[in-house]
C-alpha positions in Angstrom: 0.0 -0.2 -0.2 1.2 3.5 -0.6 1.9 5.5 2.7 2.3 9.4 1.4 2.2 11.6 -1.2 3.7 15.3 -0.7 2.0 17.8 -2.9 3.3 21.4 -1.9 5.2 20.5 1.0 2.2 19.2 2.5 1.8 15.2 3.4 -1.3 13.2 2.2 -1.6 9.7 3.7 -2.3 7.2 1.7 -2.7 4.5 3.5 -1.2 2.7 6.9 2.5 1.7 6.6 6.0 2.9 7.0 7.9 6.0 4.5 11.1 7.9 4.9 10.6 11.4 4.1 13.6 13.2 2.5 14.4 16.8 3.0 16.6 18.1 0.4 18.7 21.0 0.1 20.6 21.4 -3.2 23.1 23.6 -2.3 24.5 26.9 -4.3 27.8 28.5 -4.5 28.3 28.5 -0.6 26.5 25.5 0.7 26.9 21.8 -0.5 23.9 20.2 -0.7 21.8 18.7 2.3 19.9 15.6 3.1 17.8 15.1 6.1 15.4 11.3 6.3 12.9 11.0 8.9 10.7 7.8 9.4 6.6 8.2 9.0 5.2 5.9 10.4 1.0 5.4 9.6 -1.2 3.4 11.8 -4.5 2.0 10.7 -7.5 4.5 11.2 -9.6 4.2 14.2 -13.6 3.8 13.8 -17.1 4.1 15.3 -20.2 2.7 14.6 -23.5 5.1 14.6 -26.5 2.7 15.6 -29.7 4.4 16.4 -32.0 2.9 19.2 -34.7 0.2 17.7 -38.1 1.0 18.6 -40.3 -1.7 20.1 -42.2 -3.9 17.8 -44.7 -6.3 18.4 -45.2 -9.6 17.2 -46.3 -9.8 13.2 -45.1 -6.9 12.5 -43.5 -7.1 9.4 -39.5 -7.6 8.6 -37.4 -4.2 9.1 -34.6 -2.3 8.0 -31.8 -1.9 10.4 -29.6 1.7 9.6 -26.5 1.9 11.6 -23.0 3.7 10.0 -19.6 3.4 10.1 -17.5 6.8 10.5 -15.0 5.0 8.0 -18.2 4.3 5.5 -17.6 0.7 5.2 -20.4 -1.6 5.3 -21.8 -2.5 8.8 -22.8 -6.5 9.6 -25.8 -6.9 12.1 -26.2 -10.4 14.4 -29.3 -11.1 16.6 -28.3 -13.5 20.0 -31.5 -14.7 20.1 -33.0 -16.2 16.7 -36.0 -17.3 18.5 -37.2 -14.0 18.5 -35.7 -12.3 15.9 -33.2 -13.3 13.0 -31.1 -10.7 10.5 -30.1 -11.1 7.2 -28.1 -8.4 5.9 -30.4 -5.6 7.6 -33.5 -6.9 7.2 -35.0 -8.2 10.7 -37.1 -10.9 11.0 -39.9 -11.1 13.9 -40.4 -14.8 15.1 -41.7 -14.5 18.4 -42.4 -11.5 21.4 -39.2 -11.4 24.0 -36.2 -9.5 23.8 -32.9 -10.3 21.1 -29.7 -8.6 21.7 -28.9 -7.1 18.0 -24.9 -6.3 17.5 -23.5 -3.9 14.5 -20.2 -4.9 13.9 -17.5 -3.7 11.6 -14.6 -5.5 11.3 -12.1 -3.2 9.5 -9.8 -3.5 6.5 -6.6 -2.6 5.4 -6.5 0.9 6.1 -9.2 0.7 9.2 -9.0 -1.2 13.0 -11.9 -3.2 13.6 -14.8 -0.8 15.1 -16.1 -1.5 18.8 -19.4 -3.3 18.5 -22.3 -1.2 19.3 -25.2 -3.4 20.7 -29.0 -2.5 20.9 -31.9 -4.0 22.3 -34.9 -5.3 20.4 -38.0 -6.0 22.2 -41.2 -7.6 21.0 -44.5 -7.4 23.0 -46.9 -9.8 22.6 -49.7 -9.1 19.7 -53.0 -8.6 20.6 -55.9 -11.2 19.8 -59.5 -11.3 19.9 -61.9 -14.1 20.4 -65.1 -14.9 18.7 -67.4 -16.5 20.6 -71.0 -17.5 19.6 -74.2 -16.5 21.4 -75.2 -18.6 23.8 -79.2 -19.3 23.5 -81.3 -19.3 26.4 -81.4 -23.2 28.1 -83.5 -24.7 30.3 -82.5 -26.7 33.3 -82.8 -30.9 32.1 -81.5 -30.0 28.6 -78.5 -32.2 27.0 -74.8 -30.7 27.4 -73.7 -28.5 24.3 -71.1 -27.4 22.8 -69.6 -23.9 23.2 -67.9 -22.5 19.8 -65.2 -19.6 19.9 -62.0 -19.2 18.1 -58.9 -16.7 18.5 -57.9 -15.0 16.0 -54.5 -16.0 17.0 -55.2 -19.5 15.8 -54.8 -20.7 19.8 -57.1 -23.2 22.1 -59.7 -21.4 23.6 -60.5 -22.4 27.3 -64.0 -22.1 28.7 -65.1 -21.5 32.3 -68.2 -20.6 34.5 -68.2 -17.7 37.5 -71.1 -19.8 39.0 -70.4 -23.7 38.8 -73.1 -23.9 42.0 
């Protein structure tokens, strides 16, 4: 990798590494030519990640995009610590259940940049609301045969029944 260029007596850093910067003076009728060298060491750059808070979601919400940027302008990778709650593919999060997952934004660095410190955000997924469709029970007379109740939950979960007056 190129390390540095000099234009108009200004050093422009082009990459990490080492270079020798040489100062020269051609001399004149009175002075002999002069030359002096100084080492220049350029380290990889440090970078950070800007990753905003993830808004609270509800089970059943559609997949959504994550947004994070590295100060180096390199792409940021994402991961979930709880794939039972949410998975990440690229920057798209898919919700699988209610609960929490830690979403980590990472940038591994390259030949110019050191890895960025990971940034973690908590994804909270609330339970979805549901409704019950419950058929009207017709008036009954003591001695009528047992009868079935008809109710379904919008979640497709089973419905349980109880009486507030079993006596």
